[in-house]
All heavy atoms as a GROMACS GRO file, in nm:
protein
  611
    1MET      N    1   9.309   9.311   4.466
    1MET     CA    2   9.334   9.216   4.577
    1MET      C    3   9.466   9.246   4.635
    1MET      O    4   9.563   9.266   4.562
    1MET     CB    5   9.306   9.080   4.531
    1MET     CG    6   9.329   8.972   4.642
    1MET     SD    7   9.285   8.811   4.577
    1MET     CE    8   9.146   8.775   4.680
    2ARG      N    9   9.486   9.236   4.766
    2ARG     CA   10   9.606   9.263   4.831
    2ARG      C   11   9.657   9.132   4.913
    2ARG      O   12   9.568   9.051   4.961
    2ARG     CB   13   9.596   9.367   4.927
    2ARG     CG   14   9.572   9.504   4.849
    2ARG     CD   15   9.557   9.621   4.953
    2ARG     NE   16   9.522   9.741   4.880
    2ARG     CZ   17   9.608   9.824   4.835
    2ARG    NH1   18   9.733   9.811   4.847
    2ARG    NH2   19   9.563   9.932   4.769
    3ASP      N   20   9.782   9.116   4.925
    3ASP     CA   21   9.840   9.000   5.005
    3ASP      C   22   9.830   9.037   5.151
    3ASP      O   23   9.784   9.144   5.193
    3ASP     CB   24   9.976   8.956   4.955
    3ASP     CG   25  10.090   9.062   4.982
    3ASP    OD1   26  10.056   9.169   5.054
    3ASP    OD2   27  10.194   9.050   4.926
    4GLU      N   28   9.884   8.944   5.233
    4GLU     CA   29   9.888   8.965   5.377
    4GLU      C   30   9.966   9.089   5.424
    4GLU      O   31   9.958   9.138   5.540
    4GLU     CB   32   9.921   8.836   5.449
    4GLU     CG   33  10.066   8.801   5.429
    4GLU     CD   34  10.084   8.708   5.305
    4GLU    OE1   35   9.983   8.680   5.232
    4GLU    OE2   36  10.203   8.665   5.270
    5HIS      N   37  10.050   9.141   5.335
    5HIS     CA   38  10.140   9.254   5.372
    5HIS      C   39  10.087   9.386   5.305
    5HIS      O   40  10.151   9.498   5.310
    5HIS     CB   41  10.283   9.234   5.316
    5HIS     CG   42  10.354   9.112   5.371
    5HIS    ND1   43  10.374   9.089   5.506
    5HIS    CD2   44  10.376   8.990   5.307
    5HIS    CE1   45  10.423   8.969   5.517
    5HIS    NE2   46  10.426   8.905   5.394
    6GLY      N   47   9.968   9.375   5.251
    6GLY     CA   48   9.905   9.489   5.191
    6GLY      C   49   9.953   9.526   5.053
    6GLY      O   50   9.911   9.623   4.994
    7GLN      N   51  10.026   9.451   4.991
    7GLN     CA   52  10.088   9.464   4.860
    7GLN      C   53   9.981   9.424   4.767
    7GLN      O   54   9.911   9.324   4.778
    7GLN     CB   55  10.206   9.382   4.834
    7GLN     CG   56  10.330   9.413   4.916
    7GLN     CD   57  10.375   9.558   4.895
    7GLN    OE1   58  10.394   9.603   4.776
    7GLN    NE2   59  10.405   9.638   5.006
    8VAL      N   60   9.959   9.510   4.652
    8VAL     CA   61   9.862   9.477   4.550
    8VAL      C   62   9.908   9.362   4.467
    8VAL      O   63  10.019   9.353   4.425
    8VAL     CB   64   9.846   9.592   4.456
    8VAL    CG1   65   9.746   9.558   4.346
    8VAL    CG2   66   9.787   9.711   4.533
    9LEU      N   67   9.823   9.255   4.454
    9LEU     CA   68   9.855   9.136   4.377
    9LEU      C   69   9.824   9.161   4.228
    9LEU      O   70   9.721   9.215   4.204
    9LEU     CB   71   9.780   9.017   4.433
    9LEU     CG   72   9.810   8.976   4.576
    9LEU    CD1   73   9.713   8.873   4.626
    9LEU    CD2   74   9.955   8.933   4.589
   10ASN      N   75   9.906   9.105   4.149
   10ASN     CA   76   9.880   9.113   4.003
   10ASN      C   77   9.809   8.997   3.955
   10ASN      O   78   9.862   8.899   3.892
   10ASN     CB   79  10.015   9.126   3.931
   10ASN     CG   80   9.996   9.161   3.785
   10ASN    OD1   81   9.891   9.214   3.749
   10ASN    ND2   82  10.101   9.141   3.711
   11LEU      N   83   9.674   8.982   3.990
   11LEU     CA   84   9.593   8.870   3.958
   11LEU      C   85   9.482   8.914   3.858
   11LEU      O   86   9.433   9.034   3.867
   11LEU     CB   87   9.534   8.817   4.080
   11LEU     CG   88   9.615   8.754   4.190
   11LEU    CD1   89   9.541   8.716   4.316
   11LEU    CD2   90   9.692   8.632   4.134
   12THR      N   91   9.435   8.822   3.774
   12THR     CA   92   9.330   8.844   3.685
   12THR      C   93   9.203   8.766   3.749
   12THR      O   94   9.231   8.676   3.832
   12THR     CB   95   9.358   8.791   3.557
   12THR    OG1   96   9.374   8.650   3.553
   12THR    CG2   97   9.477   8.850   3.488
   13PRO      N   98   9.086   8.797   3.712
   13PRO     CA   99   8.973   8.726   3.756
   13PRO      C  100   8.986   8.575   3.724
   13PRO      O  101   8.946   8.488   3.814
   13PRO     CB  102   8.850   8.779   3.673
   13PRO     CG  103   8.897   8.925   3.646
   13PRO     CD  104   9.047   8.909   3.625
   14LYS      N  105   9.052   8.529   3.618
   14LYS     CA  106   9.072   8.394   3.590
   14LYS      C  107   9.164   8.323   3.686
   14LYS      O  108   9.160   8.208   3.707
   14LYS     CB  109   9.129   8.368   3.448
   14LYS     CG  110   9.018   8.381   3.343
   14LYS     CD  111   9.070   8.322   3.211
   14LYS     CE  112   8.951   8.306   3.116
   14LYS     NZ  113   8.970   8.204   3.027
   15ASP      N  114   9.256   8.403   3.754
   15ASP     CA  115   9.352   8.346   3.856
   15ASP      C  116   9.268   8.306   3.969
   15ASP      O  117   9.300   8.210   4.049
   15ASP     CB  118   9.458   8.446   3.889
   15ASP     CG  119   9.549   8.475   3.777
   15ASP    OD1  120   9.572   8.383   3.690
   15ASP    OD2  121   9.604   8.588   3.764
   16ILE      N  122   9.163   8.384   4.000
   16ILE     CA  123   9.083   8.363   4.120
   16ILE      C  124   8.972   8.262   4.098
   16ILE      O  125   8.950   8.176   4.182
   16ILE     CB  126   9.033   8.493   4.174
   16ILE    CG1  127   9.144   8.590   4.206
   16ILE    CG2  128   8.936   8.472   4.296
   16ILE    CD1  129   9.103   8.733   4.231
   17LEU      N  130   8.902   8.278   3.985
   17LEU     CA  131   8.794   8.196   3.952
   17LEU      C  132   8.813   8.139   3.805
   17LEU      O  133   8.759   8.182   3.706
   17LEU     CB  134   8.665   8.267   3.958
   17LEU     CG  135   8.621   8.315   4.089
   17LEU    CD1  136   8.508   8.420   4.079
   17LEU    CD2  137   8.589   8.204   4.186
   18PRO      N  138   8.900   8.030   3.794
   18PRO     CA  139   8.948   7.987   3.664
   18PRO      C  140   8.829   7.930   3.571
   18PRO      O  141   8.851   7.935   3.452
   18PRO     CB  142   9.046   7.878   3.692
   18PRO     CG  143   9.018   7.839   3.833
   18PRO     CD  144   8.955   7.945   3.900
   19ASN      N  145   8.721   7.877   3.629
   19ASN     CA  146   8.620   7.816   3.541
   19ASN      C  147   8.498   7.905   3.516
   19ASN      O  148   8.404   7.857   3.473
   19ASN     CB  149   8.580   7.686   3.606
   19ASN     CG  150   8.692   7.583   3.612
   19ASN    OD1  151   8.777   7.579   3.524
   19ASN    ND2  152   8.697   7.501   3.704
   20VAL      N  153   8.509   8.036   3.548
   20VAL     CA  154   8.398   8.125   3.536
   20VAL      C  155   8.395   8.168   3.391
   20VAL      O  156   8.497   8.200   3.328
   20VAL     CB  157   8.409   8.243   3.633
   20VAL    CG1  158   8.310   8.347   3.597
   20VAL    CG2  159   8.396   8.204   3.772
   21GLU      N  160   8.280   8.177   3.331
   21GLU     CA  161   8.249   8.219   3.201
   21GLU      C  162   8.156   8.348   3.213
   21GLU      O  163   8.053   8.335   3.286
   21GLU     CB  164   8.194   8.114   3.114
   21GLU     CG  165   8.289   8.000   3.083
   21GLU     CD  166   8.224   7.898   2.995
   21GLU    OE1  167   8.134   7.933   2.916
   21GLU    OE2  168   8.268   7.780   3.001
   22ILE      N  169   8.192   8.447   3.145
   22ILE     CA  170   8.104   8.569   3.151
   22ILE      C  171   8.051   8.600   3.013
   22ILE      O  172   8.110   8.589   2.921
   22ILE     CB  173   8.189   8.685   3.195
   22ILE    CG1  174   8.245   8.661   3.333
   22ILE    CG2  175   8.105   8.817   3.195
   22ILE    CD1  176   8.349   8.767   3.381
   23TYR      N  177   7.907   8.619   3.012
   23TYR     CA  178   7.841   8.646   2.886
   23TYR      C  179   7.766   8.772   2.904
   23TYR      O  180   7.715   8.811   3.002
   23TYR     CB  181   7.727   8.537   2.860
   23TYR     CG  182   7.796   8.398   2.841
   23TYR    CD1  183   7.828   8.304   2.950
   23TYR    CD2  184   7.825   8.360   2.715
   23TYR    CE1  185   7.881   8.181   2.925
   23TYR    CE2  186   7.892   8.232   2.688
   23TYR     CZ  187   7.914   8.145   2.794
   23TYR     OH  188   7.977   8.029   2.770
   24GLY      N  189   7.780   8.845   2.800
   24GLY     CA  190   7.700   8.979   2.790
   24GLY      C  191   7.565   8.953   2.750
   24GLY      O  192   7.517   8.852   2.716
   25GLN      N  193   7.481   9.060   2.765
   25GLN     CA  194   7.341   9.053   2.745
   25GLN      C  195   7.311   9.006   2.600
   25GLN      O  196   7.223   8.937   2.569
   25GLN     CB  197   7.279   9.195   2.770
   25GLN     CG  198   7.125   9.190   2.753
   25GLN     CD  199   7.072   9.334   2.791
   25GLN    OE1  200   7.146   9.415   2.837
   25GLN    NE2  201   6.936   9.355   2.775
   26HIS      N  202   7.383   9.068   2.506
   26HIS     CA  203   7.366   9.032   2.365
   26HIS      C  204   7.396   8.879   2.343
   26HIS      O  205   7.325   8.811   2.267
   26HIS     CB  206   7.455   9.118   2.272
   26HIS     CG  207   7.455   9.090   2.125
   26HIS    ND1  208   7.341   9.116   2.054
   26HIS    CD2  209   7.528   9.024   2.046
   26HIS    CE1  210   7.357   9.073   1.937
   26HIS    NE2  211   7.476   9.021   1.923
   27GLU      N  212   7.505   8.828   2.394
   27GLU     CA  213   7.540   8.688   2.377
   27GLU      C  214   7.428   8.598   2.440
   27GLU      O  215   7.399   8.495   2.378
   27GLU     CB  216   7.673   8.662   2.455
   27GLU     CG  217   7.794   8.727   2.384
   27GLU     CD  218   7.914   8.717   2.476
   27GLU    OE1  219   7.911   8.748   2.590
   27GLU    OE2  220   8.019   8.666   2.419
   28ILE      N  221   7.376   8.641   2.549
   28ILE     CA  222   7.269   8.558   2.612
   28ILE      C  223   7.148   8.553   2.518
   28ILE      O  224   7.080   8.458   2.503
   28ILE     CB  225   7.236   8.604   2.751
   28ILE    CG1  226   7.354   8.579   2.844
   28ILE    CG2  227   7.110   8.541   2.807
   28ILE    CD1  228   7.347   8.636   2.981
   29ALA      N  229   7.106   8.677   2.466
   29ALA     CA  230   6.998   8.686   2.373
   29ALA      C  231   7.020   8.598   2.262
   29ALA      O  232   6.919   8.530   2.205
   29ALA     CB  233   6.977   8.832   2.338
   30GLU      N  234   7.142   8.596   2.201
   30GLU     CA  235   7.167   8.510   2.085
   30GLU      C  236   7.153   8.365   2.116
   30GLU      O  237   7.105   8.284   2.031
   30GLU     CB  238   7.310   8.538   2.034
   30GLU     CG  239   7.328   8.668   1.959
   30GLU     CD  240   7.232   8.680   1.828
   30GLU    OE1  241   7.233   8.587   1.755
   30GLU    OE2  242   7.169   8.780   1.820
   31LEU      N  243   7.200   8.330   2.238
   31LEU     CA  244   7.180   8.184   2.279
   31LEU      C  245   7.041   8.147   2.291
   31LEU      O  246   6.998   8.037   2.254
   31LEU     CB  247   7.248   8.162   2.418
   31LEU     CG  248   7.394   8.145   2.417
   31LEU    CD1  249   7.450   8.150   2.557
   31LEU    CD2  250   7.447   8.028   2.347
   32ALA      N  251   6.955   8.237   2.347
   32ALA     CA  252   6.813   8.211   2.363
   32ALA      C  253   6.744   8.187   2.226
   32ALA      O  254   6.642   8.124   2.222
   32ALA     CB  255   6.750   8.336   2.437
   33LYS      N  256   6.793   8.256   2.127
   33LYS     CA  257   6.732   8.243   1.983
   33LYS      C  258   6.773   8.121   1.914
   33LYS      O  259   6.718   8.080   1.815
   33LYS     CB  260   6.770   8.359   1.902
   33LYS     CG  261   6.709   8.491   1.951
   33LYS     CD  262   6.763   8.600   1.856
   33LYS     CE  263   6.729   8.744   1.920
   33LYS     NZ  264   6.789   8.850   1.832
   34SER      N  265   6.881   8.051   1.955
   34SER     CA  266   6.936   7.933   1.881
   34SER      C  267   6.949   7.822   1.964
   34SER      O  268   7.031   7.800   2.054
   34SER     CB  269   7.076   7.974   1.836
   34SER     OG  270   7.134   7.852   1.784
   35PRO      N  271   6.850   7.727   1.943
   35PRO     CA  272   6.843   7.593   2.021
   35PRO      C  273   6.978   7.519   2.009
   35PRO      O  274   7.027   7.458   2.097
   35PRO     CB  275   6.731   7.512   1.970
   35PRO     CG  276   6.637   7.619   1.905
   35PRO     CD  277   6.733   7.733   1.859
   36GLU      N  278   7.038   7.528   1.889
   36GLU     CA  279   7.161   7.454   1.862
   36GLU      C  280   7.274   7.511   1.953
   36GLU      O  281   7.346   7.434   2.018
   36GLU     CB  282   7.193   7.459   1.723
   36GLU     CG  283   7.109   7.387   1.625
   36GLU     CD  284   6.983   7.475   1.583
   36GLU    OE1  285   6.994   7.597   1.603
   36GLU    OE2  286   6.889   7.415   1.534
   37LYS      N  287   7.284   7.641   1.951
   37LYS     CA  288   7.396   7.706   2.036
   37LYS      C  289   7.374   7.677   2.183
   37LYS      O  290   7.462   7.651   2.263
   37LYS     CB  291   7.400   7.856   2.009
   37LYS     CG  292   7.456   7.883   1.872
   37LYS     CD  293   7.458   8.039   1.854
   37LYS     CE  294   7.514   8.076   1.716
   37LYS     NZ  295   7.512   8.221   1.698
   38LEU      N  296   7.245   7.687   2.231
   38LEU     CA  297   7.211   7.669   2.368
   38LEU      C  298   7.233   7.510   2.403
   38LEU      O  299   7.301   7.493   2.513
   38LEU     CB  300   7.068   7.696   2.388
   38LEU     CG  301   7.013   7.696   2.530
   38LEU    CD1  302   7.102   7.790   2.625
   38LEU    CD2  303   6.871   7.723   2.544
   39THR      N  304   7.214   7.430   2.320
   39THR     CA  305   7.235   7.288   2.346
   39THR      C  306   7.394   7.260   2.356
   39THR      O  307   7.439   7.191   2.453
   39THR     CB  308   7.183   7.204   2.241
   39THR    OG1  309   7.034   7.210   2.233
   39THR    CG2  310   7.213   7.046   2.258
   40ARG      N  311   7.463   7.323   2.271
   40ARG     CA  312   7.608   7.309   2.269
   40ARG      C  313   7.668   7.358   2.405
   40ARG      O  314   7.754   7.301   2.469
   40ARG     CB  315   7.681   7.369   2.157
   40ARG     CG  316   7.669   7.293   2.030
   40ARG     CD  317   7.771   7.345   1.922
   40ARG     NE  318   7.761   7.482   1.900
   40ARG     CZ  319   7.690   7.527   1.796
   40ARG    NH1  320   7.631   7.454   1.715
   40ARG    NH2  321   7.680   7.667   1.777
   41LEU      N  322   7.613   7.471   2.446
   41LEU     CA  323   7.664   7.535   2.581
   41LEU      C  324   7.623   7.441   2.693
   41LEU      O  325   7.705   7.414   2.781
   41LEU     CB  326   7.598   7.673   2.601
   41LEU     CG  327   7.617   7.741   2.727
   41LEU    CD1  328   7.766   7.783   2.748
   41LEU    CD2  329   7.538   7.856   2.757
   42LEU      N  330   7.502   7.395   2.699
   42LEU     CA  331   7.452   7.311   2.812
   42LEU      C  332   7.534   7.180   2.810
   42LEU      O  333   7.553   7.125   2.927
   42LEU     CB  334   7.302   7.293   2.807
   42LEU     CG  335   7.221   7.424   2.829
   42LEU    CD1  336   7.075   7.387   2.806
   42LEU    CD2  337   7.260   7.480   2.959
   43GLU      N  338   7.559   7.120   2.690
   43GLU     CA  339   7.630   6.998   2.692
   43GLU      C  340   7.762   6.992   2.761
   43GLU      O  341   7.808   6.900   2.810
   43GLU     CB  342   7.646   6.948   2.544
   43GLU     CG  343   7.529   6.894   2.484
   43GLU     CD  344   7.542   6.847   2.340
   43GLU    OE1  345   7.644   6.886   2.283
   43GLU    OE2  346   7.459   6.772   2.294
   44ARG      N  347   7.823   7.116   2.773
   44ARG     CA  348   7.950   7.131   2.842
   44ARG      C  349   7.946   7.098   2.993
   44ARG      O  350   8.046   7.076   3.057
   44ARG     CB  351   8.011   7.261   2.813
   44ARG     CG  352   8.045   7.285   2.666
   44ARG     CD  353   8.117   7.411   2.629
   44ARG     NE  354   8.136   7.511   2.740
   44ARG     CZ  355   8.118   7.638   2.709
   44ARG    NH1  356   8.075   7.689   2.604
   44ARG    NH2  357   8.146   7.722   2.819
   45PHE      N  358   7.824   7.104   3.044
   45PHE     CA  359   7.800   7.093   3.187
   45PHE      C  360   7.740   6.961   3.231
   45PHE      O  361   7.720   6.935   3.337
   45PHE     CB  362   7.711   7.206   3.240
   45PHE     CG  363   7.766   7.346   3.219
   45PHE    CD1  364   7.735   7.424   3.112
   45PHE    CD2  365   7.857   7.394   3.306
   45PHE    CE1  366   7.781   7.547   3.084
   45PHE    CE2  367   7.917   7.520   3.285
   45PHE     CZ  368   7.876   7.591   3.170
   46VAL      N  369   7.723   6.872   3.136
   46VAL     CA  370   7.673   6.736   3.153
   46VAL      C  371   7.778   6.633   3.154
   46VAL      O  372   7.861   6.631   3.061
   46VAL     CB  373   7.562   6.712   3.047
   46VAL    CG1  374   7.505   6.567   3.059
   46VAL    CG2  375   7.451   6.812   3.048
   47GLU      N  376   7.773   6.549   3.254
   47GLU     CA  377   7.875   6.439   3.253
   47GLU      C  378   7.831   6.336   3.150
   47GLU      O  379   7.716   6.304   3.136
   47GLU     CB  380   7.879   6.377   3.392
   47GLU     CG  381   7.970   6.449   3.490
   47GLU     CD  382   7.983   6.374   3.615
   47GLU    OE1  383   8.009   6.251   3.617
   47GLU    OE2  384   7.966   6.427   3.723
   48ARG      N  385   7.929   6.287   3.082
   48ARG     CA  386   7.887   6.177   2.976
   48ARG      C  387   7.902   6.043   3.041
   48ARG      O  388   7.991   6.007   3.119
   48ARG     CB  389   8.004   6.188   2.874
   48ARG     CG  390   8.014   6.307   2.796
   48ARG     CD  391   7.899   6.310   2.693
   48ARG     NE  392   7.899   6.443   2.624
   48ARG     CZ  393   7.787   6.487   2.578
   48ARG    NH1  394   7.675   6.433   2.592
   48ARG    NH2  395   7.799   6.607   2.515
   49ASP      N  396   7.800   5.968   3.015
   49ASP     CA  397   7.783   5.829   3.059
   49ASP      C  398   7.822   5.746   2.945
   49ASP      O  399   7.741   5.720   2.854
   49ASP     CB  400   7.650   5.797   3.115
   49ASP     CG  401   7.637   5.655   3.172
   49ASP    OD1  402   7.728   5.577   3.157
   49ASP    OD2  403   7.537   5.627   3.242
   50LEU      N  404   7.946   5.689   2.947
   50LEU     CA  405   7.995   5.618   2.828
   50LEU      C  406   7.918   5.485   2.800
   50LEU      O  407   7.906   5.429   2.695
   50LEU     CB  408   8.141   5.591   2.834
   50LEU     CG  409   8.232   5.718   2.850
   50LEU    CD1  410   8.372   5.676   2.862
   50LEU    CD2  411   8.207   5.802   2.717
   51ASP      N  412   7.861   5.441   2.911
   51ASP     CA  413   7.778   5.308   2.892
   51ASP      C  414   7.639   5.333   2.855
   51ASP      O  415   7.565   5.240   2.808
   51ASP     CB  416   7.775   5.234   3.031
   51ASP     CG  417   7.905   5.190   3.075
   51ASP    OD1  418   7.987   5.151   2.989
   51ASP    OD2  419   7.940   5.177   3.198
   52LEU      N  420   7.597   5.453   2.849
   52LEU     CA  421   7.459   5.482   2.815
   52LEU      C  422   7.422   5.447   2.677
   52LEU      O  423   7.322   5.388   2.655
   52LEU     CB  424   7.422   5.632   2.829
   52LEU     CG  425   7.282   5.684   2.813
   52LEU    CD1  426   7.186   5.610   2.916
   52LEU    CD2  427   7.273   5.831   2.829
   53VAL      N  428   7.502   5.478   2.585
   53VAL     CA  429   7.481   5.430   2.434
   53VAL      C  430   7.467   5.287   2.422
   53VAL      O  431   7.377   5.240   2.361
   53VAL     CB  432   7.590   5.492   2.347
   53VAL    CG1  433   7.569   5.447   2.201
   53VAL    CG2  434   7.595   5.646   2.347
   54HIS      N  435   7.554   5.219   2.490
   54HIS     CA  436   7.554   5.072   2.490
   54HIS      C  437   7.421   5.021   2.550
   54HIS      O  438   7.354   4.933   2.498
   54HIS     CB  439   7.680   5.013   2.556
   54HIS     CG  440   7.680   4.864   2.558
   54HIS    ND1  441   7.700   4.794   2.430
   54HIS    CD2  442   7.669   4.771   2.656
   54HIS    CE1  443   7.705   4.669   2.468
   54HIS    NE2  444   7.673   4.654   2.595
   55ARG      N  445   7.387   5.067   2.664
   55ARG     CA  446   7.264   5.034   2.731
   55ARG      C  447   7.142   5.054   2.649
   55ARG      O  448   7.046   4.976   2.636
   55ARG     CB  449   7.249   5.095   2.876
   55ARG     CG  450   7.358   5.042   2.969
   55ARG     CD  451   7.307   5.074   3.112
   55ARG     NE  452   7.271   5.212   3.138
   55ARG     CZ  453   7.341   5.307   3.183
   55ARG    NH1  454   7.467   5.291   3.220
   55ARG    NH2  455   7.289   5.426   3.210
   56LYS      N  456   7.137   5.178   2.586
   56LYS     CA  457   7.019   5.216   2.500
   56LYS      C  458   7.014   5.108   2.375
   56LYS      O  459   6.907   5.072   2.343
   56LYS     CB  460   7.044   5.349   2.449
   56LYS     CG  461   6.998   5.460   2.546
   56LYS     CD  462   7.006   5.591   2.485
   56LYS     CE  463   6.975   5.708   2.568
   56LYS     NZ  464   6.987   5.840   2.500
   57SER      N  465   7.128   5.077   2.322
   57SER     CA  466   7.135   4.990   2.209
   57SER      C  467   7.070   4.850   2.251
   57SER      O  468   7.001   4.789   2.177
   57SER     CB  469   7.268   4.966   2.152
   57SER     OG  470   7.275   4.884   2.053
   58GLU      N  471   7.117   4.799   2.366
   58GLU     CA  472   7.074   4.670   2.426
   58GLU      C  473   6.925   4.676   2.447
   58GLU      O  474   6.854   4.583   2.403
   58GLU     CB  475   7.141   4.636   2.542
   58GLU     CG  476   7.289   4.594   2.524
   58GLU     CD  477   7.360   4.558   2.652
   58GLU    OE1  478   7.308   4.596   2.760
   58GLU    OE2  479   7.465   4.490   2.641
   59LEU      N  480   6.870   4.784   2.496
   59LEU     CA  481   6.733   4.792   2.527
   59LEU      C  482   6.653   4.792   2.398
   59LEU      O  483   6.543   4.736   2.393
   59LEU     CB  484   6.696   4.917   2.612
   59LEU     CG  485   6.736   4.905   2.760
   59LEU    CD1  486   6.729   5.036   2.820
   59LEU    CD2  487   6.665   4.794   2.834
   60LYS      N  488   6.705   4.862   2.296
   60LYS     CA  489   6.633   4.876   2.172
   60LYS      C  490   6.624   4.736   2.106
   60LYS      O  491   6.515   4.701   2.058
   60LYS     CB  492   6.705   4.968   2.081
   60LYS     CG  493   6.641   4.994   1.948
   60LYS     CD  494   6.722   5.102   1.873
   60LYS     CE  495   6.654   5.127   1.736
   60LYS     NZ  496   6.719   5.222   1.656
   61GLN      N  497   6.730   4.661   2.115
   61GLN     CA  498   6.731   4.526   2.058
   61GLN      C  499   6.628   4.445   2.129
   61GLN      O  500   6.556   4.359   2.070
   61GLN     CB  501   6.867   4.465   2.067
   61GLN     CG  502   6.972   4.528   1.969
   61GLN     CD  503   7.112   4.475   1.984
   61GLN    OE1  504   7.130   4.393   2.072
   61GLN    NE2  505   7.197   4.531   1.905
   62GLU      N  506   6.626   4.449   2.266
   62GLU     CA  507   6.529   4.371   2.340
   62GLU      C  508   6.390   4.405   2.308
   62GLU      O  509   6.308   4.318   2.289
   62GLU     CB  510   6.556   4.395   2.495
   62GLU     CG  511   6.678   4.321   2.543
   62GLU     CD  512   6.693   4.344   2.699
   62GLU    OE1  513   6.590   4.347   2.766
   62GLU    OE2  514   6.803   4.365   2.737
   63LEU      N  515   6.362   4.536   2.290
   63LEU     CA  516   6.225   4.576   2.246
   63LEU      C  517   6.191   4.517   2.111
   63LEU      O  518   6.075   4.473   2.086
   63LEU     CB  519   6.216   4.724   2.253
   63LEU     CG  520   6.208   4.796   2.380
   63LEU    CD1  521   6.221   4.942   2.382
   63LEU    CD2  522   6.080   4.756   2.462
   64GLN      N  523   6.282   4.530   2.021
   64GLN     CA  524   6.254   4.474   1.884
   64GLN      C  525   6.226   4.321   1.888
   64GLN      O  526   6.144   4.279   1.817
   64GLN     CB  527   6.374   4.507   1.795
   64GLN     CG  528   6.379   4.654   1.753
   64GLN     CD  529   6.502   4.685   1.682
   64GLN    OE1  530   6.611   4.624   1.685
   64GLN    NE2  531   6.502   4.800   1.616
   65ARG      N  532   6.308   4.252   1.973
   65ARG     CA  533   6.288   4.111   1.973
   65ARG      C  534   6.147   4.073   2.040
   65ARG      O  535   6.086   3.981   2.008
   65ARG     CB  536   6.391   4.045   2.064
   65ARG     CG  537   6.531   4.018   1.987
   65ARG     CD  538   6.611   3.932   2.072
   65ARG     NE  539   6.657   3.981   2.192
   65ARG     CZ  540   6.771   4.051   2.218
   65ARG    NH1  541   6.852   4.080   2.118
   65ARG    NH2  542   6.799   4.093   2.338
   66SER      N  543   6.107   4.162   2.135
   66SER     CA  544   5.977   4.134   2.203
   66SER      C  545   5.858   4.159   2.113
   66SER      O  546   5.748   4.110   2.137
   66SER     CB  547   5.963   4.214   2.336
   66SER     OG  548   5.945   4.354   2.295
   67ARG      N  549   5.884   4.233   2.007
   67ARG     CA  550   5.780   4.248   1.907
   67ARG      C  551   5.764   4.149   1.792
   67ARG      O  552   5.653   4.138   1.734
   67ARG     CB  553   5.802   4.381   1.838
   67ARG     CG  554   5.789   4.506   1.922
   67ARG     CD  555   5.814   4.635   1.849
   67ARG     NE  556   5.817   4.753   1.938
   67ARG     CZ  557   5.879   4.859   1.913
   67ARG    NH1  558   5.938   4.883   1.801
   67ARG    NH2  559   5.876   4.954   2.000
   68ILE      N  560   5.862   4.063   1.788
   68ILE     CA  561   5.865   3.951   1.688
   68ILE      C  562   5.754   3.848   1.740
   68ILE      O  563   5.772   3.792   1.848
   68ILE     CB  564   5.995   3.903   1.668
   68ILE    CG1  565   6.089   3.994   1.615
   68ILE    CG2  566   5.986   3.772   1.568
   68ILE    CD1  567   6.234   3.949   1.610
   69PRO      N  568   5.655   3.822   1.658
   69PRO     CA  569   5.557   3.718   1.686
   69PRO      C  570   5.619   3.576   1.695
   69PRO      O  571   5.711   3.548   1.611
   69PRO     CB  572   5.453   3.720   1.580
   69PRO     CG  573   5.504   3.808   1.478
   69PRO     CD  574   5.626   3.874   1.522
   70HIS      N  575   5.599   3.508   1.801
   70HIS     CA  576   5.646   3.371   1.823
   70HIS      C  577   5.550   3.272   1.762
   70HIS      O  578   5.428   3.287   1.787
   70HIS     CB  579   5.676   3.344   1.971
   70HIS     CG  580   5.779   3.434   2.029
   70HIS    ND1  581   5.918   3.423   2.000
   70HIS    CD2  582   5.780   3.540   2.104
   70HIS    CE1  583   5.989   3.502   2.063
   70HIS    NE2  584   5.896   3.588   2.134
   71SER      N  585   5.598   3.173   1.688
   71SER     CA  586   5.503   3.078   1.640
   71SER      C  587   5.444   2.991   1.759
   71SER      O  588   5.523   2.953   1.846
   71SER     CB  589   5.575   2.982   1.550
   71SER     OG  590   5.680   2.910   1.599
   72ARG      N  591   5.319   2.963   1.752
   72ARG     CA  592   5.247   2.886   1.865
   72ARG      C  593   5.232   2.736   1.829
   72ARG      O  594   5.210   2.705   1.711
   72ARG     CB  595   5.117   2.950   1.892
   72ARG     CG  596   5.127   3.094   1.938
   72ARG     CD  597   4.988   3.155   1.959
   72ARG     NE  598   5.007   3.293   1.985
   72ARG     CZ  599   4.958   3.352   2.093
   72ARG    NH1  600   4.895   3.280   2.181
   72ARG    NH2  601   4.979   3.478   2.107
   73GLY      N  602   5.257   2.652   1.923
   73GLY     CA  603   5.231   2.513   1.913
   73GLY      C  604   5.320   2.442   1.800
   73GLY      O  605   5.287   2.357   1.747
   74SER      N  606   5.448   2.499   1.791
   74SER     CA  607   5.534   2.428   1.697
   74SER      C  608   5.607   2.308   1.762
   74SER      O  609   5.646   2.304   1.866
   74SER     CB  610   5.636   2.520   1.644
   74SER     OG  611   5.613   2.654   1.631
   0.00000   0.00000   0.00000
């Protein structure tokens, strides 16, 4: 890459595209064979919802309470 004066810039690919990850064919094949490795890779691209665990816990408790038989005519 050259600057506006035609001088060659001393840049690496990471300087231009800092978040790019490059995988070789062998690495991709290994990922495809390992669900655990693939999951770890994909988790890096998912936004974490910190309230999700709390909401799931509340819903689980509500479902459990709804299963408890209520006494009739007491």
